[in-house]
N, C-alpha and C positions, 0 to 999 in steps of 0.2 A: 504493498499499497504507500501510495506518494507522502511524502513529507508535506504537510500543510502550511502552507505560506501564509502571511501575514503580510500585508502592505501596509504602508506607512508613508510619511510625506505631507499628506493633502491636509491636516485638521487646522492650519494656519488658513490657507487660502477660503478651505469650504466653511470655517467659523468667519470669516470675513464677508465672504459672499452672502453667508444666510442675516449676517447682522446687519447688512445693508439692505437688502430684502425685504426683512423685515421693520425698519422704520429708522432704525440706529437708533442711538442715545434716547432719543424722547420715544421708543416703543418697552422702552424699560427689563431692556437685555443690555448683558454687558459681558464685555470678553473676559475669559477666566484662563488662566497659566497653569500648569502644574508639572514638575520635573518628576517623572515618573523609571525607577530603573534605565538609567542611560539615555531617556527618551525625554524631549519636549512634549506639550502636550498641547492644545487649543481647543475650548471649547466654550459655548454661552451658560449663561445663568441671568434667569429673568429675576431681578433686583426686590420686587414684590413678593413673588410666588415661591422663587429657589430652586422650580424646575428649570431644571439641565437638557440642553440642547449639545447634543453631542453627536455629527453627523459623523463622523469619522471613529466612532469607538469600538468598531469592530476589528478593527487595526490589533487590539488587544486579546493574549491569548483568553483572555478570561474580561471579556467587557465588562462582567456583574462585578467586577472589583477592581474597577478605576475610584485611586480614593478623592473623587472634587469634594471632599471634607477639606483637603490640604491645598486644594487650588486657592488662589488668589486674582484681584484685578489686575489689571496690564492693558493700559491702550492699545490697539491697531498702531501701528508705525507711519500710516497714514490716513489723513482725514478723508478723503475721498475712496471710492473702491480700487485697489491696487490693480496692475498688470495681470496679477494673479489669480484674482477675485473676478475681473470682470468675466472672463469665460465661464467661470462655473455658473454667477448672473443669469447670461444668457442662454446657458444649457437648462436653468431650473425654473426660468420664468419666459415668458412670448417673446419671443429674439425683438418684436418692433417695441417692446416697453422701455427696451434699453439699447433701443440700434446708436444712441448716440456716446455708448460705452465703449462701441463696438472700435471707434478710434484707436489707433496706436496699439493695436493688439498685435503682435508679431502670426504670420503665417506659418 
C-alpha cells in the first residue's frame, strides 16, 4: 500500500483569500498563526464566536488535533489581496466579481 502524502504550503494564501472574500476585518474574521512541529500554519478565527475556519487543515496527519488554542493573531503581509491570494479568490468565486484582480497575475 502506498504511503499517504500530506500536501502543505497553501495555508497562508488560502486563509488570505478567504479573509478577503468574507469581507476582511469588518466581517469579524481574523488571521491566526501557529507553529506546529516544524511547520508554520495560518487559518482564520471569528472574533465574536471563536469559530475556526481552516481550509487547509487536511494537510495535517491528524487534522482533529491541530492546537488552535495556541494560535495568535497575526496580520497578513499586505492589506489588499496578494498575488498568491488573487488566483484562489478567482477560483473560489465567480470570475467576473473579481475580474479586476486578474491584472498582474503571472500566467
